[in-house]
C-alpha positions in Angstrom: 28.8 -17.5 15.7 26.9 -14.6 13.7 27.7 -11.9 12.0 23.9 -10.4 11.6 21.1 -11.2 14.2 17.6 -10.6 12.3 14.6 -9.9 14.7 11.4 -10.4 13.0 10.8 -12.8 10.1 7.9 -10.6 8.2 8.9 -8.8 4.5 11.8 -6.7 6.0 13.6 -9.5 8.1 13.3 -12.1 5.6 15.0 -9.4 2.7 17.3 -8.0 5.0 18.6 -11.5 5.9 18.6 -13.2 2.4 20.7 -10.0 1.2 23.0 -11.0 4.1 23.4 -14.1 3.3 23.9 -13.7 -0.5 26.7 -11.0 0.7 28.3 -13.7 2.4 27.5 -12.7 6.0 26.7 -15.4 8.8 22.7 -14.5 9.8 20.5 -15.9 12.3 17.0 -14.9 12.0 14.7 -15.3 14.6 10.9 -14.6 15.4 8.7 -15.0 18.5 5.9 -16.7 16.3 5.5 -20.2 15.0 5.4 -20.3 11.0 3.2 -20.1 9.5 1.5 -17.9 11.5 -1.7 -15.2 10.7 -0.9 -11.6 10.2 -3.0 -8.5 10.0 -2.3 -6.9 6.5 -4.2 -5.6 3.5 -2.9 -8.6 1.5 -1.3 -6.9 -1.8 2.0 -6.7 -3.0 2.1 -3.2 -5.2 3.8 -3.3 -8.6 6.8 -1.1 -7.6 7.3 -3.6 -4.7 7.0 -6.6 -7.2 9.5 -5.0 -9.1 11.5 -5.1 -6.2 11.0 -8.1 -5.0 12.0 -9.6 -8.7 15.2 -7.7 -8.9 16.0 -9.3 -5.5 15.4 -12.1 -7.2 13.0 -13.6 -4.6 9.3 -13.0 -6.6 9.8 -16.8 -8.1 8.3 -18.2 -4.4 5.5 -15.6 -4.5 3.7 -15.1 -7.8 2.9 -18.9 -8.4 0.5 -18.9 -5.4 -1.1 -15.2 -6.1 -3.7 -13.3 -7.8 -3.1 -10.4 -10.4 -4.4 -7.0 -9.7 -4.8 -4.7 -12.5 -5.7 -1.6 -11.2 -7.2 -0.3 -8.2 -11.1 1.1 -7.2 -11.0 4.5 -5.2 -14.7 5.4 -4.0 -15.6 8.7 -1.9 -19.1 9.6 -0.9 -22.2 10.6 -2.8 -21.7 7.6 -5.1 -18.2 9.1 -6.6 -16.1 6.7 -8.2 -12.5 6.2 -10.1 -11.4 3.4 -11.5 -8.0 2.6 -13.5 -6.0 -0.2 -14.6 -2.0 0.1 -14.2 -1.3 -0.3 -18.0 0.2 -2.4 -20.2 2.4 -5.0 -18.6 1.7 -3.8 -15.0 0.2 -5.1 -12.2 -0.3 -5.9 -8.4 -0.3 -9.5 -6.6 -2.6 -10.4 -4.1 -1.5 -13.0 -1.5 -2.3 -13.9 2.2 0.7 -12.6 4.7 1.2 -16.0 6.6 1.8 -17.3 2.7 3.9 -14.5 1.8 6.1 -14.5 4.8 6.5 -18.2 5.0 7.9 -18.1 0.9 10.4 -15.3 1.6 11.8 -17.0 5.2 11.8 -20.1 2.7 14.0 -17.7 0.2 16.5 -16.9 2.8 16.6 -20.0 4.5 17.3 -21.7 1.0 20.2 -18.3 0.8 21.7 -19.7 4.1 20.0 -17.9 6.8 19.5 -19.8 10.1 15.8 -19.7 11.0 14.7 -20.3 14.5 11.0 -19.7 15.3 9.1 -19.5 18.7 11.8 -17.7 19.8 11.0 -14.6 22.0 13.6 -11.7 22.1 13.6 -9.8 25.6 16.2 -7.2 24.6 19.4 -5.9 23.5 22.8 -6.7 25.3 24.2 -3.2 25.3 27.9 -2.3 26.0 27.8 0.4 29.0 30.4 2.5 27.6 30.6 6.6 26.7 29.0 5.3 23.7 26.6 2.8 23.9 26.9 0.0 21.6 24.6 -2.9 21.2 26.8 -6.1 21.3 24.2 -8.9 20.7 20.3 -9.9 21.8 18.8 -11.4 25.3 16.4 -13.9 24.0 14.4 -16.4 26.5 15.5 -19.7 27.5 13.3 -22.8 26.8 14.3 -23.4 31.0 13.1 -20.2 31.6 16.3 -18.3 31.9 17.6 -16.0 30.0 20.0 -16.1 27.2 22.7 -13.8 26.0 23.8 -14.4 22.2 26.0 -12.2 20.9 26.8 -10.4 17.7 28.4 -7.5 16.2 25.3 -6.8 14.3 21.7 -6.8 15.0 18.8 -5.7 12.8 15.7 -5.1 14.7 12.3 -6.0 12.3 10.3 -7.0 15.0 7.1 -4.9 14.4 5.8 -1.7 15.3 6.3 -2.6 19.3 9.7 -3.8 18.8 11.2 -5.3 21.9 14.2 -3.8 20.7 14.0 -0.2 19.6 11.1 0.7 21.9 13.4 0.1 25.2 16.0 2.3 24.0 13.9 5.5 22.8 14.3 5.0 19.1 10.3 4.4 18.7 7.6 5.5 20.1 3.7 6.1 19.3 2.6 9.8 18.8 -0.4 11.1 20.7 -2.2 11.7 17.4 -3.4 10.3 15.2 -4.4 7.0 16.6 -6.0 5.2 14.8 -6.7 1.0 14.7 -7.4 -1.9 12.3 -9.9 -4.5 12.3 -9.2 -7.5 9.4 -10.7 -10.7 8.2 -11.5 -12.5 5.3 -15.0 -13.1 4.0 -16.5 -15.5 1.3 -19.4 -14.8 -0.7 -18.3 -11.1 -1.3 -20.6 -10.3 -4.8 -18.8 -8.1 -7.6 -15.0 -9.0 -6.7 -12.8 -8.2 -9.6 -8.8 -8.3 -10.3 -8.4 -4.7 -8.4 -7.8 -4.0 -5.1 -10.6 -1.4 -3.5 -10.0 1.5 -0.9 -13.5 3.3 0.2 -13.1 6.4 1.9 -15.3 7.6 4.5 -15.6 10.3 7.5 -13.0 9.3 10.0 -12.7 5.8 8.2 -11.8 3.8 5.5 -12.5 0.3 4.2 -10.0 -1.6 2.2 -11.6 -4.6 0.1 -9.0 -6.9 -1.9 -9.6 -10.5 -3.4 -7.0 -13.3 -2.4 -6.5 -16.5 -3.5 -9.4 -19.0 -2.4 -12.1 -16.6 -3.9 -12.4 -14.9 -0.4 -12.2 -10.8 -0.1 -9.7 -9.5 2.6 -11.9 -6.5 4.1 -9.7 -4.0 6.8 -11.7 -1.5 8.3 -9.8 1.6 9.8 -10.9 4.0 12.4 -10.1 7.0 14.3 -12.6 6.2 17.1 -11.6 2.6 19.9 -15.1 2.2 21.4 -16.8 -1.4 20.8 -13.8 -2.8 20.2 -14.6 -5.5 22.6 -16.8 -7.1 19.6 -14.7 -6.2 16.5 -16.3 -8.4 14.5 -19.4 -6.6 14.9 -17.8 -3.8 14.4 -16.7 -5.1 10.7 -19.8 -6.2 10.0 -21.6 -3.4 10.8 -19.5 -1.4 8.7 -20.0 -3.2 5.2 -23.4 -3.7 6.0 -24.1 0.5 6.3 -22.0 1.7 3.7 -23.8 2.4 0.8 -21.4 0.8 -1.9 -20.7 -2.4 0.1 -23.9 -3.3 1.6 -25.5 -5.3 -1.7 -22.2 -6.8 -2.4 -22.0 -8.5 1.1 -25.5 -9.3 1.8 -25.0 -12.9 1.2 -21.2 -12.6 2.8 -19.9 -14.0 6.0 -17.0 -14.0 8.0 -14.8 -16.7 7.5 -12.0 -16.3 10.2 -11.8 -14.3 13.6 -10.9 -10.5 13.1 -7.2 -9.4 14.1 -7.0 -6.2 15.6 -4.4 -4.1 15.7 -3.7 -0.4 17.3 -3.2 2.4 17.5 -1.3 2.5 14.3 1.3 4.9 14.0 4.4 4.6 15.1 7.5 7.7 14.9 11.1 6.9 14.9 13.8 9.4 16.0 16.9 7.5 14.6 17.7 4.5 12.1 19.0 2.6 14.7 22.3 3.0 17.0 25.7 1.3 17.1 25.3 -2.3 16.3 22.0 -2.0 15.6 19.5 -1.1 12.5 15.9 -1.1 11.8 14.1 -2.0 9.2 10.5 -2.4 8.6 7.6 -1.2 10.9 9.8 -1.2 13.5 11.8 1.9 11.9 8.4 3.8 11.6 4.8 3.1 10.7 2.6 5.0 9.2 -1.6 4.0 8.5 -1.9 1.7 5.8 -4.2 3.5 3.4 -1.8 4.2 1.0 -1.3 0.2 0.5 2.3 1.1 0.4 3.6 -1.1 3.8 5.5 -3.4 1.8 7.5 -1.4 0.0 8.7 0.1 2.7 9.2 -3.4 4.2 10.9 -4.9 1.2 13.7 -1.7 0.5 14.0 -0.9 4.0 15.3 -4.2 4.8 17.5 -4.3 2.2 19.1 -1.1 2.8 19.8 -2.1 6.1 21.5 -5.4 5.0 23.0 -2.9 2.4 24.6 -0.4 5.7 25.9 -3.4 7.6 27.5 -4.9 4.7 29.2 -2.0 3.6 30.7 -1.6 7.4 31.8 -5.1 7.4 33.6 -4.5 3.9 35.4 -1.2 5.9 33.3 1.3 3.4 31.4 2.6 6.4 32.4 3.2 10.0 28.3 4.3 11.4 25.8 2.4 9.5 23.0 3.5 11.2 23.7 6.9 10.3 24.3 6.2 6.6 20.9 4.3 6.8 19.1 7.5 8.1 20.5 9.8 5.3 19.6 6.7 2.5 16.0 6.2 4.3 15.4 10.1 4.1 16.4 10.3 0.6 14.4 7.1 -0.5 11.3 7.6 1.3 10.9 11.2 2.1 8.2 11.9 -0.7 6.3 8.8 0.6 6.1 9.8 3.9 5.3 13.1 3.1 2.8 12.0 0.5 1.4 9.3 3.3 1.0 11.9 6.1 -0.9 14.3 4.1 -3.3 11.4 3.2 -3.8 10.9 6.6 -4.4 13.9 8.0 -7.1 14.7 4.9 -9.2 11.6 5.5 -9.5 12.8 9.6 -11.3 16.1 8.6 -15.2 15.1 6.9 -14.6 18.5 5.0 -11.4 17.0 3.3 -13.5 14.2 2.1 -16.5 16.0 0.9 -13.8 17.9 -1.1 -12.2 14.9 -2.3 -15.5 13.6 -3.7 -15.7 17.0 -5.8 -12.1 16.8 -6.8 -13.0 12.9 -8.0 -15.8 14.5 -10.2 -14.8 17.4 -11.8 -11.1 16.0 -12.2 -10.8 12.0 -11.6 -7.3 12.1 -13.1 -5.9 13.9 -10.0 -6.6 10.9 -7.7 -5.6 8.6 -10.5 -1.9 10.3 -10.4 -1.9 10.0 -6.6 -3.2 6.2 -6.7 -0.2 5.4 -9.6 2.2 7.4 -6.9 0.8 5.5 -4.1 1.5 2.3 -5.8 4.8 2.9 -6.9 4.4 2.6 -10.7 7.6 4.6 -11.3 9.2 2.1 -9.7 8.8 -0.7 -12.2 10.4 -1.7 -14.9 7.5 -1.3 -17.3 6.9 2.6 -16.5 7.5 4.3 -19.4 4.5 2.7 -20.5 2.5 5.0 -18.5 0.2 7.2 -20.2 -0.8 11.0 -19.6 -3.3 11.9 -17.1 -5.5 13.5 -19.8 -5.6 10.4 -21.8 -7.7 9.1 -18.8 -11.3 8.9 -19.0 -13.9 10.9 -17.0 -15.3 9.7 -13.6 -19.0 10.8 -12.4 -21.0 9.7 -9.6 -21.7 6.0 -9.8 -19.0 5.8 -12.8 -17.5 2.4 -14.0 -15.4 2.9 -16.8 -11.9 2.7 -17.8 -9.3 2.5 -20.8 -7.5 -0.5 -21.0 -4.4 2.4 -21.3 -5.5 4.0 -18.4 -3.7 3.2 -15.1 -3.3 3.7 -11.5 -1.6 2.5 -8.5 
């Protein structure tokens, strides 16, 4: 009945399914959760990812219910603070993930995708031939018996612990780094502005972002898994002890049960195999410090769909090989950047050095934030000003010019 089964209805799966359906494929999209469902995320769509959604015609369902973020604030130790706007006509969006995912799923179904939630995917149907090939999936039936669902192509977009990619040995969790994220929402946080925030500390970082409803998304990422039995206390203590955040959170209240995710990092050995392609976190996961996880999801879903369509049209014979090379060309520079940042944050000495760099040459951090925000992918990227035109930063400084930008 279906040309392609997409497992996972997050941004990667919804984008892949939409592109496939618009290309003429018969698509079934499944997710184990019931929608709408909560999801631990930084809740921000950076400028480059927003440009992608617009190009795909998928932003109209998202933008009306989102907040605009004008830029980023990055703070280090000893009071160092760099704040900068993205620039004229450039902004990010802030939207809670359950609302974003639901909007993208509705866009997919409007394109002709059949969507079923609450479906547990147990694994793949694999031809036991000299060259193994995926021929569909196995799902849990309502009567307790497994059900085989055949299809020529399967896209695994079912997250870091993919029930398709992990058993086939395509992804694994590396021994290092091993970090855990704790995230929740707070009401009553003072000093929220239309800026995302990243507060880098020794062996941890804290992300803060205003989201619709006058609340704040707060996410703590740590390398020490101790005290995970009480994640609420861990998160509350982190902001209460932080010299930059404690006054702003003095009268704040956590309004949702914290979500915990980890270990975070996932390495992928390939982009799939015959009959199976990977997308989103199922294709590999890098710590979310740089805030570009949705860029990998949206573009990765699109690339997987394009590889399948090219195969259906006879232009490609082994789409997972084509996808592997395309992903490498598309993401290699960002992968290197994110891994470098991930290593640096794990060392107290480099956090100290980073603070000195921010004090002496804030434009260095502004360029890094701009790269992390994929500003070059946006249609307005030509309006970017030179780093030398930015204002200086100093301990406690909080100044920016309208023409300055980062992210």
